[in-house]
C-alpha positions in Angstrom: 71.6 -201.9 76.0 72.5 -199.8 72.6 74.3 -196.3 73.2 72.1 -193.3 72.0 75.2 -191.3 71.1 76.9 -194.0 68.3 75.4 -191.7 65.7 76.6 -189.5 62.8 75.5 -186.2 65.2 78.3 -187.9 67.9 81.1 -184.9 67.7 83.8 -187.9 68.2 82.5 -189.6 64.8 82.8 -186.2 62.9 86.2 -185.2 64.5 87.6 -188.5 63.1 85.9 -187.9 59.7 87.1 -184.6 59.7 90.8 -185.9 60.5 90.9 -188.6 57.5 89.3 -186.3 55.0 92.3 -183.6 56.2 94.9 -186.1 55.8 93.4 -187.7 52.8 94.1 -183.8 51.1 97.2 -183.8 52.6 98.8 -186.7 51.4 97.3 -186.0 47.8 98.7 -182.5 47.4 102.2 -183.9 48.8 102.0 -186.6 45.6 100.6 -184.1 43.6 103.4 -181.7 44.1 106.1 -184.5 44.5 105.4 -186.6 41.3 103.0 -185.3 39.0 104.6 -181.5 38.6 107.7 -183.2 38.1 106.4 -185.1 35.1 103.8 -182.6 33.6 105.5 -180.4 31.0 105.6 -176.7 31.9 103.9 -174.3 30.0 106.1 -171.3 30.0 106.7 -170.6 26.3 104.5 -167.6 26.5 105.7 -166.5 29.4 109.2 -166.7 28.9 109.0 -165.3 25.3 107.2 -162.2 27.0 110.1 -162.1 29.7 112.6 -162.1 26.5 110.8 -159.7 25.1 110.5 -157.2 28.1 114.1 -157.8 28.8 115.3 -156.5 25.7 117.6 -157.3 22.9 120.6 -155.0 24.5 120.4 -157.6 27.8 119.9 -160.7 25.9 122.7 -159.8 23.7 125.1 -158.9 26.8 124.0 -161.9 28.7 124.1 -164.7 26.2 126.9 -163.5 24.3 124.8 -163.9 21.1 126.3 -164.3 17.5 124.9 -161.7 15.0 123.2 -164.3 13.3 121.3 -165.2 16.5 120.8 -161.5 17.3 118.9 -161.1 14.0 117.2 -164.4 14.6 116.0 -163.7 17.8 115.0 -159.6 16.7 112.7 -160.9 13.9 111.2 -163.8 16.6 110.5 -160.9 19.3 108.9 -158.3 16.6 107.0 -160.8 15.1 105.4 -161.9 18.8 105.2 -158.2 19.1 103.0 -157.9 16.0 101.1 -161.5 16.7 100.5 -159.6 20.4 99.1 -156.6 19.0 96.8 -158.0 16.3 95.3 -160.3 19.6 95.0 -157.2 21.4 93.3 -155.2 18.4 91.0 -158.0 18.1 90.1 -157.9 22.0 89.4 -154.6 21.9 87.3 -154.9 19.1 85.0 -157.8 20.5 85.3 -155.8 24.2 83.3 -152.6 22.0 81.0 -154.6 20.4 80.0 -156.3 23.6 79.7 -152.8 25.0 77.8 -151.5 22.1 74.7 -154.9 22.5 74.8 -153.7 26.3 74.2 -150.0 25.7 71.4 -150.8 23.2 69.3 -152.7 25.6 69.6 -150.1 28.4 67.6 -146.8 28.7 69.5 -143.5 28.6 69.5 -143.1 32.6 70.9 -146.7 32.5 73.6 -145.9 30.2 74.8 -143.3 32.0 75.1 -145.0 34.9 77.2 -147.8 33.0 78.9 -145.6 31.3 80.0 -143.6 34.7 80.8 -147.0 36.5 82.5 -148.7 33.7 84.3 -145.5 32.6 83.0 -146.4 29.0 83.0 -142.9 27.3 79.4 -141.3 26.5 78.1 -143.0 23.3 75.4 -142.1 20.8 71.9 -143.4 21.2 71.3 -146.6 19.6 68.9 -146.2 17.1 65.7 -147.1 18.2 63.5 -149.7 16.3 60.0 -148.5 15.1 57.4 -150.6 14.8 
C-alpha cells in the first residue's frame, strides 16, 4: 500500500524544505560577508570627502599636521566639492519644481489646494488653461 501523507502537503516535507532553504540563506550570507566584501572595492569616496568637509579644515590641520601646501590643496578640493555639490542641489531643486508644476497643471483647483497642503508646496498661480 502507498502512504497517503507522502506528498507536498505533508508538514514534515515542508519543514525539511524550509530548513534546507534557511540553511542555504545562512551559508550564502556567511560566504558573501566573509569573501566578497573583502574583495570588492569600497565605494566611500563621496562619503569620505563629505565627512572631511563637515569635519572642517581646522580639525584636519590639527589632526593630520598638514603642511601649508597640503592645506592649500585640501582647501581647493573642499571648495570645489562644495561648489559642485551646490550645483547638483540647485539642479535637483529645479527638476523637482518642474515636476511639481507639471503635476499642478493637471489638477483641479481643489486638488491643487489639497496637494499644496499635503506636500507643503507654496501656493502657486493657476496654470493657464488651454482654449480650443
